Short mmCIF file of the C-alpha atoms (twelve columns), coordinates in Angstrom:
data_MODEL
# 
_entry.id   MODEL 
# 
loop_
_atom_site.group_PDB 
_atom_site.id 
_atom_site.type_symbol 
_atom_site.label_atom_id 
_atom_site.label_alt_id 
_atom_site.label_comp_id 
_atom_site.label_asym_id 
_atom_site.label_seq_id 
_atom_site.Cartn_x 
_atom_site.Cartn_y 
_atom_site.Cartn_z 
_atom_site.pdbx_PDB_model_num 
ATOM 1   C CA . MET A 1   -27.531 -21.499 -21.488 1 
ATOM 2   C CA . GLU A 2   -27.827 -20.410 -17.868 1 
ATOM 3   C CA . SER A 3   -28.353 -16.667 -17.544 1 
ATOM 4   C CA . GLY A 4   -26.291 -14.347 -15.358 1 
ATOM 5   C CA . ARG A 5   -29.264 -13.807 -13.050 1 
ATOM 6   C CA . GLN A 6   -29.715 -17.578 -12.628 1 
ATOM 7   C CA . ARG A 7   -26.038 -18.007 -11.816 1 
ATOM 8   C CA . HIS A 8   -26.206 -15.307 -9.186  1 
ATOM 9   C CA . ARG A 9   -29.299 -16.979 -7.687  1 
ATOM 10  C CA . SER A 10  -27.498 -20.347 -7.631  1 
ATOM 11  C CA . TRP A 11  -24.558 -18.745 -5.863  1 
ATOM 12  C CA . THR A 12  -26.882 -17.220 -3.277  1 
ATOM 13  C CA . TRP A 13  -28.267 -20.669 -2.470  1 
ATOM 14  C CA . ALA A 14  -24.728 -22.012 -2.221  1 
ATOM 15  C CA . ILE A 15  -24.143 -19.393 0.450   1 
ATOM 16  C CA . VAL A 16  -27.297 -20.404 2.301   1 
ATOM 17  C CA . PHE A 17  -26.312 -24.067 2.488   1 
ATOM 18  C CA . ALA A 18  -22.643 -23.476 3.248   1 
ATOM 19  C CA . LEU A 19  -23.317 -21.113 6.120   1 
ATOM 20  C CA . ALA A 20  -26.197 -23.190 7.436   1 
ATOM 21  C CA . GLY A 21  -23.728 -26.060 7.717   1 
ATOM 22  C CA . ILE A 22  -21.422 -23.926 9.813   1 
ATOM 23  C CA . VAL A 23  -24.157 -22.822 12.185  1 
ATOM 24  C CA . SER A 24  -25.635 -26.286 12.623  1 
ATOM 25  C CA . GLY A 25  -22.230 -27.857 13.186  1 
ATOM 26  C CA . CYS A 26  -22.803 -30.248 10.313  1 
ATOM 27  C CA . GLN A 27  -20.046 -28.961 8.085   1 
ATOM 28  C CA . SER A 28  -17.372 -31.581 7.542   1 
ATOM 29  C CA . LYS A 29  -14.192 -31.035 9.505   1 
ATOM 30  C CA . GLY A 30  -11.495 -29.205 7.617   1 
ATOM 31  C CA . SER A 31  -13.706 -28.184 4.704   1 
ATOM 32  C CA . VAL A 32  -13.977 -24.625 3.457   1 
ATOM 33  C CA . SER A 33  -17.217 -22.776 2.940   1 
ATOM 34  C CA . ASP A 34  -17.953 -21.994 -0.691  1 
ATOM 35  C CA . ALA A 35  -19.816 -18.910 0.449   1 
ATOM 36  C CA . LEU A 36  -17.646 -16.655 -1.661  1 
ATOM 37  C CA . ASP A 37  -16.607 -18.920 -4.509  1 
ATOM 38  C CA . PRO A 38  -15.874 -16.436 -7.313  1 
ATOM 39  C CA . ALA A 39  -16.005 -19.126 -9.990  1 
ATOM 40  C CA . ALA A 40  -19.710 -19.497 -9.356  1 
ATOM 41  C CA . ILE A 41  -20.483 -15.912 -10.308 1 
ATOM 42  C CA . ALA A 42  -18.389 -15.489 -13.429 1 
ATOM 43  C CA . ALA A 43  -21.458 -14.299 -15.278 1 
ATOM 44  C CA . PRO A 44  -21.682 -11.467 -17.793 1 
ATOM 45  C CA . GLY A 45  -24.711 -9.815  -16.166 1 
ATOM 46  C CA . ALA A 46  -24.043 -6.556  -14.320 1 
ATOM 47  C CA . PRO A 47  -25.813 -3.569  -12.801 1 
ATOM 48  C CA . ALA A 48  -25.798 -0.121  -14.310 1 
ATOM 49  C CA . ALA A 49  -22.327 1.356   -14.607 1 
ATOM 50  C CA . GLY A 50  -20.971 3.843   -12.109 1 
ATOM 51  C CA . ALA A 51  -17.805 5.902   -11.903 1 
ATOM 52  C CA . ALA A 52  -15.056 5.940   -9.316  1 
ATOM 53  C CA . ALA A 53  -14.756 9.698   -9.542  1 
ATOM 54  C CA . SER A 54  -18.472 10.511  -9.235  1 
ATOM 55  C CA . PRO A 55  -19.394 13.136  -6.610  1 
ATOM 56  C CA . ALA A 56  -19.577 11.607  -3.126  1 
ATOM 57  C CA . GLN A 57  -22.742 11.846  -1.054  1 
ATOM 58  C CA . ALA A 58  -22.450 12.112  2.726   1 
ATOM 59  C CA . THR A 59  -24.912 9.230   3.229   1 
ATOM 60  C CA . GLN A 60  -26.163 6.711   0.707   1 
ATOM 61  C CA . SER A 61  -28.509 3.758   1.126   1 
ATOM 62  C CA . LEU A 62  -28.264 0.573   -0.917  1 
ATOM 63  C CA . GLY A 63  -30.731 -2.324  -0.890  1 
ATOM 64  C CA . THR A 64  -34.037 -2.878  0.864   1 
ATOM 65  C CA . GLY A 65  -33.337 -5.951  2.996   1 
ATOM 66  C CA . PRO A 66  -34.119 -6.421  6.703   1 
ATOM 67  C CA . THR A 67  -30.475 -6.669  7.831   1 
ATOM 68  C CA . LYS A 68  -29.060 -3.245  8.616   1 
ATOM 69  C CA . VAL A 69  -25.416 -2.758  7.680   1 
ATOM 70  C CA . THR A 70  -23.250 0.333   8.001   1 
ATOM 71  C CA . MET A 71  -20.320 0.816   5.637   1 
ATOM 72  C CA . LEU A 72  -17.687 3.469   6.372   1 
ATOM 73  C CA . LEU A 73  -15.734 4.667   3.331   1 
ATOM 74  C CA . PRO A 74  -13.523 7.734   2.633   1 
ATOM 75  C CA . LEU A 75  -15.567 8.801   -0.383  1 
ATOM 76  C CA . SER A 76  -14.654 12.495  -0.455  1 
ATOM 77  C CA . ALA A 77  -11.084 12.155  0.821   1 
ATOM 78  C CA . PRO A 78  -8.425  13.677  -1.431  1 
ATOM 79  C CA . GLY A 79  -5.970  11.696  -3.519  1 
ATOM 80  C CA . ASN A 80  -5.561  7.946   -3.506  1 
ATOM 81  C CA . VAL A 81  -7.525  7.503   -0.284  1 
ATOM 82  C CA . GLY A 82  -10.673 8.939   -1.808  1 
ATOM 83  C CA . GLU A 83  -10.141 7.032   -5.024  1 
ATOM 84  C CA . SER A 84  -9.881  3.786   -3.061  1 
ATOM 85  C CA . GLY A 85  -13.058 4.613   -1.170  1 
ATOM 86  C CA . ARG A 86  -14.983 5.223   -4.369  1 
ATOM 87  C CA . LYS A 87  -13.722 1.961   -5.825  1 
ATOM 88  C CA . MET A 88  -14.974 0.175   -2.722  1 
ATOM 89  C CA . LEU A 89  -18.353 1.823   -3.170  1 
ATOM 90  C CA . ASP A 90  -18.581 0.548   -6.742  1 
ATOM 91  C CA . ALA A 91  -17.605 -2.919  -5.522  1 
ATOM 92  C CA . THR A 92  -20.335 -2.706  -2.890  1 
ATOM 93  C CA . LYS A 93  -22.904 -1.816  -5.540  1 
ATOM 94  C CA . LEU A 94  -21.828 -4.798  -7.622  1 
ATOM 95  C CA . ALA A 95  -22.036 -7.181  -4.662  1 
ATOM 96  C CA . MET A 96  -25.433 -5.805  -3.683  1 
ATOM 97  C CA . ALA A 97  -26.762 -6.290  -7.207  1 
ATOM 98  C CA . ASP A 98  -25.415 -9.850  -7.227  1 
ATOM 99  C CA . LEU A 99  -26.499 -10.925 -3.769  1 
ATOM 100 C CA . GLY A 100 -27.530 -8.304  -1.282  1 
ATOM 101 C CA . ASN A 101 -30.300 -6.012  -2.475  1 
ATOM 102 C CA . ALA A 102 -33.137 -8.109  -1.025  1 
ATOM 103 C CA . LEU A 103 -31.175 -9.157  2.071   1 
ATOM 104 C CA . LEU A 104 -29.371 -6.030  3.256   1 
ATOM 105 C CA . THR A 105 -29.937 -2.345  3.707   1 
ATOM 106 C CA . VAL A 106 -26.459 -0.855  3.561   1 
ATOM 107 C CA . THR A 107 -26.029 2.688   4.814   1 
ATOM 108 C CA . VAL A 108 -22.807 4.059   3.333   1 
ATOM 109 C CA . GLU A 109 -21.279 6.890   5.361   1 
ATOM 110 C CA . ASP A 110 -18.509 9.151   4.090   1 
ATOM 111 C CA . THR A 111 -15.644 9.299   6.585   1 
ATOM 112 C CA . LYS A 112 -13.868 11.921  4.441   1 
ATOM 113 C CA . GLY A 113 -10.622 10.142  5.231   1 
ATOM 114 C CA . ASP A 114 -10.659 11.647  8.717   1 
ATOM 115 C CA . SER A 115 -9.975  9.167   11.523  1 
ATOM 116 C CA . ALA A 116 -11.824 11.162  14.180  1 
ATOM 117 C CA . HIS A 117 -14.907 11.465  11.990  1 
ATOM 118 C CA . ALA A 118 -14.703 7.762   11.096  1 
ATOM 119 C CA . SER A 119 -14.579 6.890   14.803  1 
ATOM 120 C CA . GLU A 120 -17.658 9.029   15.486  1 
ATOM 121 C CA . LEU A 121 -19.584 7.390   12.659  1 
ATOM 122 C CA . ALA A 122 -18.565 3.936   13.870  1 
ATOM 123 C CA . VAL A 123 -19.676 4.617   17.441  1 
ATOM 124 C CA . LYS A 124 -22.979 5.940   16.141  1 
ATOM 125 C CA . ALA A 125 -23.449 2.839   13.976  1 
ATOM 126 C CA . ILE A 126 -22.747 0.293   16.698  1 
ATOM 127 C CA . THR A 127 -25.148 1.966   19.100  1 
ATOM 128 C CA . THR A 128 -28.102 2.440   16.740  1 
ATOM 129 C CA . GLY A 129 -29.152 -1.028  15.608  1 
ATOM 130 C CA . THR A 130 -26.634 -1.870  12.912  1 
ATOM 131 C CA . LYS A 131 -26.019 -5.631  12.751  1 
ATOM 132 C CA . ILE A 132 -22.496 -5.343  11.324  1 
ATOM 133 C CA . VAL A 133 -20.106 -2.562  10.314  1 
ATOM 134 C CA . ILE A 134 -17.921 -2.832  7.205   1 
ATOM 135 C CA . GLY A 135 -14.982 -0.433  7.460   1 
ATOM 136 C CA . PRO A 136 -13.472 1.920   8.377   1 
ATOM 137 C CA . VAL A 137 -10.452 2.283   6.109   1 
ATOM 138 C CA . GLU A 138 -8.648  4.659   8.494   1 
ATOM 139 C CA . LEU A 139 -6.168  2.744   10.687  1 
ATOM 140 C CA . ALA A 140 -6.442  5.011   13.744  1 
ATOM 141 C CA . ALA A 141 -10.235 4.703   13.670  1 
ATOM 142 C CA . ALA A 142 -10.094 0.907   13.486  1 
ATOM 143 C CA . GLN A 143 -7.658  0.846   16.404  1 
ATOM 144 C CA . HIS A 144 -9.968  3.130   18.404  1 
ATOM 145 C CA . ILE A 145 -12.990 0.907   17.796  1 
ATOM 146 C CA . ALA A 146 -11.005 -2.160  18.878  1 
ATOM 147 C CA . LYS A 147 -10.425 -0.529  22.277  1 
ATOM 148 C CA . LEU A 148 -14.119 0.078   22.939  1 
ATOM 149 C CA . SER A 149 -15.767 -2.193  25.499  1 
ATOM 150 C CA . GLY A 150 -19.177 -3.825  25.329  1 
ATOM 151 C CA . SER A 151 -20.101 -7.439  24.764  1 
ATOM 152 C CA . GLN A 152 -23.212 -6.502  22.773  1 
ATOM 153 C CA . ARG A 153 -21.264 -4.515  20.206  1 
ATOM 154 C CA . PRO A 154 -21.948 -5.685  16.632  1 
ATOM 155 C CA . PRO A 155 -18.963 -7.096  14.762  1 
ATOM 156 C CA . VAL A 156 -16.793 -4.817  12.665  1 
ATOM 157 C CA . LEU A 157 -15.086 -5.902  9.440   1 
ATOM 158 C CA . ALA A 158 -12.300 -3.315  9.356   1 
ATOM 159 C CA . LEU A 159 -10.849 -2.417  5.950   1 
ATOM 160 C CA . ALA A 160 -7.831  -0.550  7.337   1 
ATOM 161 C CA . ASP A 161 -4.421  -1.488  5.997   1 
ATOM 162 C CA . ASN A 162 -1.969  -3.062  8.466   1 
ATOM 163 C CA . PHE A 163 -4.612  -3.320  11.178  1 
ATOM 164 C CA . ALA A 164 -3.831  -6.091  13.667  1 
ATOM 165 C CA . GLY A 165 -7.451  -6.678  14.702  1 
ATOM 166 C CA . GLY A 166 -9.135  -6.913  18.088  1 
ATOM 167 C CA . PRO A 167 -11.918 -8.979  19.695  1 
ATOM 168 C CA . GLY A 168 -14.974 -8.501  17.510  1 
ATOM 169 C CA . VAL A 169 -13.117 -6.073  15.225  1 
ATOM 170 C CA . TYR A 170 -11.774 -8.196  12.394  1 
ATOM 171 C CA . ALA A 171 -8.808  -7.319  10.184  1 
ATOM 172 C CA . VAL A 172 -9.927  -7.958  6.611   1 
ATOM 173 C CA . ARG A 173 -6.923  -7.006  4.531   1 
ATOM 174 C CA . LEU A 174 -3.757  -9.008  4.096   1 
ATOM 175 C CA . ASN A 175 -1.181  -7.315  6.312   1 
ATOM 176 C CA . GLU A 176 2.551   -7.666  6.653   1 
ATOM 177 C CA . ALA A 177 2.313   -9.961  9.677   1 
ATOM 178 C CA . ASP A 178 0.140   -12.409 7.694   1 
ATOM 179 C CA . SER A 179 2.457   -12.375 4.692   1 
ATOM 180 C CA . ALA A 180 5.632   -12.734 6.778   1 
ATOM 181 C CA . ALA A 181 4.130   -15.617 8.769   1 
ATOM 182 C CA . ALA A 182 2.948   -17.428 5.653   1 
ATOM 183 C CA . GLY A 183 6.292   -16.963 3.920   1 
ATOM 184 C CA . ALA A 184 8.185   -18.255 6.935   1 
ATOM 185 C CA . ALA A 185 5.824   -21.241 7.123   1 
ATOM 186 C CA . GLY A 186 6.430   -21.946 3.453   1 
ATOM 187 C CA . LEU A 187 10.156  -22.441 4.076   1 
ATOM 188 C CA . ALA A 188 9.709   -24.162 7.437   1 
ATOM 189 C CA . ALA A 189 7.500   -26.717 5.706   1 
ATOM 190 C CA . LYS A 190 10.452  -27.476 3.422   1 
ATOM 191 C CA . GLY A 191 12.758  -28.173 6.344   1 
ATOM 192 C CA . ARG A 192 14.280  -24.830 7.326   1 
ATOM 193 C CA . LYS A 193 14.597  -24.709 11.116  1 
ATOM 194 C CA . LYS A 194 16.340  -21.546 12.370  1 
ATOM 195 C CA . PHE A 195 14.908  -18.142 11.412  1 
ATOM 196 C CA . VAL A 196 15.854  -14.506 11.994  1 
ATOM 197 C CA . LEU A 197 13.316  -11.682 11.773  1 
ATOM 198 C CA . LEU A 198 14.476  -8.218  10.718  1 
ATOM 199 C CA . VAL A 199 11.505  -5.936  11.290  1 
ATOM 200 C CA . ALA A 200 10.938  -2.211  10.947  1 
ATOM 201 C CA . ALA A 201 10.485  -0.791  14.442  1 
ATOM 202 C CA . GLY A 202 7.017   0.538   15.205  1 
ATOM 203 C CA . ALA A 203 3.521   -0.363  16.300  1 
ATOM 204 C CA . ASN A 204 3.328   -3.411  13.997  1 
ATOM 205 C CA . ALA A 205 6.660   -4.994  14.980  1 
ATOM 206 C CA . GLY A 206 5.234   -6.990  17.880  1 
ATOM 207 C CA . ALA A 207 2.370   -8.377  15.813  1 
ATOM 208 C CA . VAL A 208 4.776   -9.452  13.053  1 
ATOM 209 C CA . GLU A 209 7.054   -11.192 15.544  1 
ATOM 210 C CA . LYS A 210 4.175   -13.040 17.223  1 
ATOM 211 C CA . ARG A 211 2.672   -14.269 13.956  1 
ATOM 212 C CA . VAL A 212 6.003   -15.432 12.535  1 
ATOM 213 C CA . ALA A 213 6.924   -17.273 15.739  1 
ATOM 214 C CA . ASN A 214 3.525   -18.976 15.864  1 
ATOM 215 C CA . SER A 215 3.669   -20.104 12.242  1 
ATOM 216 C CA . LEU A 216 7.166   -21.532 12.674  1 
ATOM 217 C CA . SER A 217 6.168   -23.472 15.791  1 
ATOM 218 C CA . ILE A 218 3.712   -25.509 13.723  1 
ATOM 219 C CA . TYR A 219 6.661   -27.057 11.873  1 
ATOM 220 C CA . GLY A 220 9.076   -27.364 14.783  1 
ATOM 221 C CA . ALA A 221 11.082  -24.387 13.532  1 
ATOM 222 C CA . THR A 222 12.181  -21.511 15.758  1 
ATOM 223 C CA . LEU A 223 12.536  -17.770 15.565  1 
ATOM 224 C CA . ALA A 224 16.062  -17.502 16.944  1 
ATOM 225 C CA . VAL A 225 16.148  -13.728 17.213  1 
ATOM 226 C CA . THR A 226 14.095  -10.665 16.268  1 
ATOM 227 C CA . ILE A 227 16.032  -7.508  15.420  1 
ATOM 228 C CA . PRO A 228 13.981  -4.308  15.067  1 
ATOM 229 C CA . TYR A 229 15.555  -1.518  13.058  1 
ATOM 230 C CA . ALA A 230 14.692  2.148   12.850  1 
ATOM 231 C CA . ALA A 231 12.760  3.344   9.833   1 
ATOM 232 C CA . GLY A 232 14.998  5.252   7.476   1 
ATOM 233 C CA . ASP A 233 18.337  3.701   8.445   1 
ATOM 234 C CA . GLY A 234 17.900  0.864   5.966   1 
ATOM 235 C CA . GLY A 235 18.619  -1.851  8.506   1 
ATOM 236 C CA . THR A 236 22.366  -1.917  7.870   1 
ATOM 237 C CA . LYS A 237 23.143  -1.915  11.598  1 
ATOM 238 C CA . ALA A 238 20.610  -4.704  12.158  1 
ATOM 239 C CA . VAL A 239 22.376  -6.842  9.564   1 
ATOM 240 C CA . ASN A 240 25.736  -6.190  11.195  1 
ATOM 241 C CA . ASP A 241 24.308  -6.997  14.644  1 
ATOM 242 C CA . MET A 242 22.771  -10.224 13.361  1 
ATOM 243 C CA . GLY A 243 26.145  -11.894 12.992  1 
ATOM 244 C CA . SER A 244 26.902  -11.525 16.690  1 
ATOM 245 C CA . LEU A 245 23.429  -12.587 17.832  1 
ATOM 246 C CA . VAL A 246 22.791  -15.777 15.884  1 
ATOM 247 C CA . GLU A 247 24.964  -18.370 14.201  1 
ATOM 248 C CA . ALA A 248 24.133  -20.048 10.894  1 
ATOM 249 C CA . PRO A 249 20.440  -19.171 10.398  1 
ATOM 250 C CA . ASP A 250 18.541  -21.048 7.716   1 
ATOM 251 C CA . ALA A 251 16.375  -18.100 6.677   1 
ATOM 252 C CA . ILE A 252 15.947  -14.388 7.274   1 
ATOM 253 C CA . VAL A 253 12.494  -12.799 7.222   1 
ATOM 254 C CA . ILE A 254 12.465  -9.089  6.336   1 
ATOM 255 C CA . ALA A 255 9.356   -7.085  7.270   1 
ATOM 256 C CA . SER A 256 10.283  -3.621  6.031   1 
ATOM 257 C CA . GLY A 257 6.986   -1.822  6.616   1 
ATOM 258 C CA . ASP A 258 6.522   1.302   4.524   1 
ATOM 259 C CA . ASP A 259 10.153  1.429   3.402   1 
ATOM 260 C CA . SER A 260 11.729  -0.339  0.468   1 
ATOM 261 C CA . PRO A 261 13.792  -3.350  1.533   1 
ATOM 262 C CA . SER A 262 16.558  -2.424  -0.926  1 
ATOM 263 C CA . GLN A 263 19.082  -1.098  1.603   1 
ATOM 264 C CA . ILE A 264 18.769  -4.043  3.937   1 
ATOM 265 C CA . LEU A 265 18.971  -6.421  0.982   1 
ATOM 266 C CA . ALA A 266 22.147  -4.678  -0.183  1 
ATOM 267 C CA . ALA A 267 23.638  -5.117  3.298   1 
ATOM 268 C CA . LEU A 268 22.752  -8.814  3.259   1 
ATOM 269 C CA . LYS A 269 24.151  -9.261  -0.250  1 
ATOM 270 C CA . SER A 270 27.494  -7.940  0.946   1 
ATOM 271 C CA . LYS A 271 27.534  -10.942 3.304   1 
ATOM 272 C CA . GLY A 272 26.564  -13.431 0.601   1 
ATOM 273 C CA . ILE A 273 22.878  -13.634 1.554   1 
ATOM 274 C CA . PRO A 274 20.756  -15.103 0.069   1 
ATOM 275 C CA . GLY A 275 22.920  -18.080 -0.793  1 
ATOM 276 C CA . LYS A 276 22.924  -21.853 -0.803  1 
ATOM 277 C CA . THR A 277 22.441  -22.118 2.946   1 
ATOM 278 C CA . VAL A 278 20.532  -18.949 3.873   1 
ATOM 279 C CA . ALA A 279 17.218  -17.956 2.263   1 
ATOM 280 C CA . VAL A 280 15.436  -14.597 2.425   1 
ATOM 281 C CA . VAL A 281 11.686  -14.188 2.956   1 
ATOM 282 C CA . GLY A 282 9.988   -10.928 2.031   1 
ATOM 283 C CA . THR A 283 6.411   -9.722  2.458   1 
ATOM 284 C CA . ASN A 284 3.556   -8.304  0.434   1 
ATOM 285 C CA . ARG A 285 4.760   -4.808  1.369   1 
ATOM 286 C CA . TRP A 286 7.830   -5.295  -0.822  1 
ATOM 287 C CA . LEU A 287 5.528   -5.379  -3.825  1 
ATOM 288 C CA . GLU A 288 4.521   -1.772  -3.206  1 
ATOM 289 C CA . HIS A 289 7.986   -0.848  -4.516  1 
ATOM 290 C CA . PRO A 290 9.644   -1.460  -7.898  1 
ATOM 291 C CA . MET A 291 10.946  -4.987  -8.326  1 
ATOM 292 C CA . GLU A 292 14.707  -4.475  -8.116  1 
ATOM 293 C CA . PRO A 293 17.541  -6.925  -8.906  1 
ATOM 294 C CA . LEU A 294 18.243  -7.105  -5.161  1 
ATOM 295 C CA . PHE A 295 14.888  -8.915  -4.734  1 
ATOM 296 C CA . GLU A 296 16.213  -11.829 -6.791  1 
ATOM 297 C CA . GLY A 297 15.949  -15.191 -5.071  1 
ATOM 298 C CA . SER A 298 13.739  -13.974 -2.217  1 
ATOM 299 C CA . TYR A 299 10.501  -15.751 -1.291  1 
ATOM 300 C CA . ILE A 300 7.166   -13.972 -0.823  1 
ATOM 301 C CA . ALA A 301 3.711   -15.232 0.161   1 
ATOM 302 C CA . THR A 302 0.988   -12.947 -1.165  1 
ATOM 303 C CA . LEU A 303 -2.476  -12.941 -2.723  1 
ATOM 304 C CA . ASP A 304 -3.140  -14.761 -5.972  1 
ATOM 305 C CA . PRO A 305 -4.245  -12.203 -8.574  1 
ATOM 306 C CA . SER A 306 -6.034  -14.917 -10.558 1 
ATOM 307 C CA . GLU A 307 -8.529  -15.373 -7.684  1 
ATOM 308 C CA . THR A 308 -10.050 -11.979 -8.467  1 
ATOM 309 C CA . GLY A 309 -10.525 -12.828 -12.143 1 
ATOM 310 C CA . PRO A 310 -14.288 -13.484 -12.235 1 
ATOM 311 C CA . ILE A 311 -15.010 -10.389 -10.155 1 
ATOM 312 C CA . ALA A 312 -12.429 -8.265  -11.966 1 
ATOM 313 C CA . ASP A 313 -13.771 -9.024  -15.422 1 
ATOM 314 C CA . ARG A 314 -17.328 -8.131  -14.521 1 
ATOM 315 C CA . PHE A 315 -16.224 -5.081  -12.573 1 
ATOM 316 C CA . LYS A 316 -14.265 -3.767  -15.577 1 
ATOM 317 C CA . THR A 317 -17.264 -4.363  -17.851 1 
ATOM 318 C CA . THR A 318 -19.595 -2.600  -15.427 1 
ATOM 319 C CA . TYR A 319 -17.533 0.416   -14.402 1 
ATOM 320 C CA . ASN A 320 -15.044 0.742   -17.244 1 
ATOM 321 C CA . TYR A 321 -11.946 0.753   -15.065 1 
ATOM 322 C CA . PRO A 322 -9.930  -2.128  -13.614 1 
ATOM 323 C CA . ALA A 323 -10.559 -3.712  -10.239 1 
ATOM 324 C CA . ASP A 324 -7.850  -3.823  -7.607  1 
ATOM 325 C CA . ALA A 325 -7.443  -5.278  -4.122  1 
ATOM 326 C CA . ASN A 326 -9.709  -2.578  -2.662  1 
ATOM 327 C CA . VAL A 327 -12.502 -3.765  -4.930  1 
ATOM 328 C CA . ALA A 328 -11.950 -7.412  -3.993  1 
ATOM 329 C CA . TYR A 329 -11.940 -6.792  -0.234  1 
ATOM 330 C CA . ALA A 330 -15.096 -4.667  -0.330  1 
ATOM 331 C CA . TYR A 331 -16.930 -7.110  -2.588  1 
ATOM 332 C CA . ASP A 332 -16.007 -10.069 -0.389  1 
ATOM 333 C CA . MET A 333 -17.182 -8.438  2.835   1 
ATOM 334 C CA . VAL A 334 -20.534 -7.403  1.376   1 
ATOM 335 C CA . ALA A 335 -20.974 -10.866 -0.137  1 
ATOM 336 C CA . LEU A 336 -20.087 -12.539 3.156   1 
ATOM 337 C CA . THR A 337 -22.544 -10.306 5.002   1 
ATOM 338 C CA . ALA A 338 -25.275 -11.150 2.489   1 
ATOM 339 C CA . GLY A 339 -24.498 -14.844 2.870   1 
ATOM 340 C CA . ILE A 340 -24.859 -14.758 6.636   1 
ATOM 341 C CA . ALA A 341 -28.072 -12.736 6.409   1 
ATOM 342 C CA . SER A 342 -29.489 -15.193 3.884   1 
ATOM 343 C CA . SER A 343 -28.542 -18.273 5.903   1 
ATOM 344 C CA . VAL A 344 -29.128 -17.194 9.488   1 
ATOM 345 C CA . GLY A 345 -31.009 -13.920 9.321   1 
ATOM 346 C CA . PRO A 346 -30.276 -10.482 10.801  1 
ATOM 347 C CA . ASP A 347 -29.244 -11.944 14.162  1 
ATOM 348 C CA . GLY A 348 -26.694 -14.372 12.729  1 
ATOM 349 C CA . PHE A 349 -23.652 -12.136 13.057  1 
ATOM 350 C CA . ASN A 350 -21.899 -13.832 15.931  1 
ATOM 351 C CA . LYS A 351 -18.516 -15.285 16.807  1 
ATOM 352 C CA . GLN A 352 -19.577 -18.850 15.999  1 
ATOM 353 C CA . VAL A 353 -20.241 -17.940 12.385  1 
ATOM 354 C CA . LEU A 354 -17.535 -15.339 11.777  1 
ATOM 355 C CA . GLU A 355 -14.766 -17.257 13.550  1 
ATOM 356 C CA . ASN A 356 -15.496 -20.735 12.229  1 
ATOM 357 C CA . ARG A 357 -12.225 -22.515 11.562  1 
ATOM 358 C CA . SER A 358 -13.246 -23.800 8.154   1 
ATOM 359 C CA . GLY A 359 -13.086 -20.290 6.772   1 
ATOM 360 C CA . PHE A 360 -14.462 -18.774 3.593   1 
ATOM 361 C CA . ARG A 361 -13.473 -18.555 -0.052  1 
ATOM 362 C CA . GLY A 362 -13.529 -15.086 -1.569  1 
ATOM 363 C CA . SER A 363 -12.120 -13.251 -4.536  1 
ATOM 364 C CA . THR A 364 -9.003  -12.759 -2.383  1 
ATOM 365 C CA . GLY A 365 -8.670  -16.503 -1.776  1 
ATOM 366 C CA . LEU A 366 -9.282  -18.576 1.356   1 
ATOM 367 C CA . PHE A 367 -9.497  -16.712 4.645   1 
ATOM 368 C CA . ARG A 368 -10.738 -17.045 8.198   1 
ATOM 369 C CA . PHE A 369 -11.032 -14.758 11.200  1 
ATOM 370 C CA . ARG A 370 -9.402  -15.519 14.553  1 
ATOM 371 C CA . ALA A 371 -10.790 -14.774 18.011  1 
ATOM 372 C CA . ASP A 372 -8.210  -11.992 18.452  1 
ATOM 373 C CA . GLY A 373 -9.558  -10.219 15.360  1 
ATOM 374 C CA . SER A 374 -6.665  -11.082 13.076  1 
ATOM 375 C CA . SER A 375 -7.203  -12.953 9.840   1 
ATOM 376 C CA . GLU A 376 -5.436  -15.917 8.336   1 
ATOM 377 C CA . ARG A 377 -5.162  -16.467 4.616   1 
ATOM 378 C CA . SER A 378 -4.040  -19.332 2.471   1 
ATOM 379 C CA . MET A 379 -1.985  -17.779 -0.281  1 
ATOM 380 C CA . PRO A 380 0.454   -18.807 -2.980  1 
ATOM 381 C CA . PHE A 381 4.173   -18.964 -2.245  1 
ATOM 382 C CA . TYR A 382 6.444   -17.317 -4.791  1 
ATOM 383 C CA . GLN A 383 10.139  -16.819 -5.469  1 
ATOM 384 C CA . VAL A 384 11.482  -13.768 -7.266  1 
ATOM 385 C CA . GLN A 385 13.148  -14.998 -10.442 1 
ATOM 386 C CA . LYS A 386 14.342  -12.681 -13.203 1 
ATOM 387 C CA . GLY A 387 12.348  -9.792  -11.817 1 
ATOM 388 C CA . ALA A 388 9.020   -11.610 -11.558 1 
ATOM 389 C CA . LEU A 389 7.115   -13.735 -9.070  1 
ATOM 390 C CA . LYS A 390 7.393   -17.417 -9.958  1 
ATOM 391 C CA . LEU A 391 5.034   -19.843 -8.256  1 
ATOM 392 C CA . VAL A 392 6.685   -22.245 -5.811  1 
ATOM 393 C CA . ALA A 393 3.550   -23.650 -4.167  1 
ATOM 394 C CA . LYS A 394 -0.142  -23.012 -4.813  1 
ATOM 395 C CA . SER A 395 -0.733  -22.315 -1.136  1 
ATOM 396 C CA . THR A 396 1.257   -22.053 2.035   1 
ATOM 397 C CA . SER A 397 0.428   -24.978 4.300   1 
ATOM 398 C CA . GLY A 398 0.113   -22.980 7.511   1 
ATOM 399 C CA . TYR A 399 -3.535  -22.050 6.886   1 
# 
């Protein structure tokens, strides 16, 4: 039987060949790199166990490889932020043991959950020889880095939630704009033509509108009107205004941001929506709230939890607590970095490789980075039925 170490070695070579194909231009059109195929590493072998709550060190160094990487994590931040940072550190250790120890030297810096400190650490990293930065988690810090000029700046794989991205500063996590666009595409592919977007007003509203409109255009569908609504008012006024702004829409996309969509769904229900002629599309952000009866019948495109299975099982065995999305994102970015270093070397972190249209397969599914720093993901399309997500399609076709 093949050992865990042999399987990890085989996966490393798969990364070498897949990424070499991208760089040489020999990869077949439309194919997807298997650089992060989680099925290939579903091995029982694992490094020594760690603990998410272990005391954080200001600076830690992992691996002995020639490619210098800086990782910015909120290790000593209080509450859930610090817990997430420590989970990401454990995921990094697992990925390094699998793939990166001989390829990368990862310097892990503690941002303490402070955006200003994270920005300082990032600036220091990109001006002192780091080939790529993974992180930060802090949204304001990621936005600050995206505004910095300099064509020689190393790429940044930002782990901040709801980050829109910027040139050379790539948004790693699934955000609401991605989910809304994929969900809208899922219905447009089935023939729905006229869409309305109800979006929580704020910094992300424009990005959501742009992504939804772009995804609909692929299928000849249109975004008839976008109606922002103020956070906290539940969107009732927006629903009332909708009737005077657009006639007979086929679908309504609701991007509710931090708030629960319950109030706006209640307002729509009073008008018979969703119904036979009008569908409702939600986003991944809905799933941060309890699944209420008002969600029934809505469609949502989001990550497939089964994709993380091989990583999650080994992570649980190694660290004695369950993996979550934070673990998957951190593991994938370290694995991707190791793959590029293995295939192309320390100087291989460029736009041609990171923005290749074929994309990559990770424990969070298929993804690719765009020139504007945003990411695109192929994800399953679900409908809420009897309080649970029921699969409608294995992947949205807008990827």
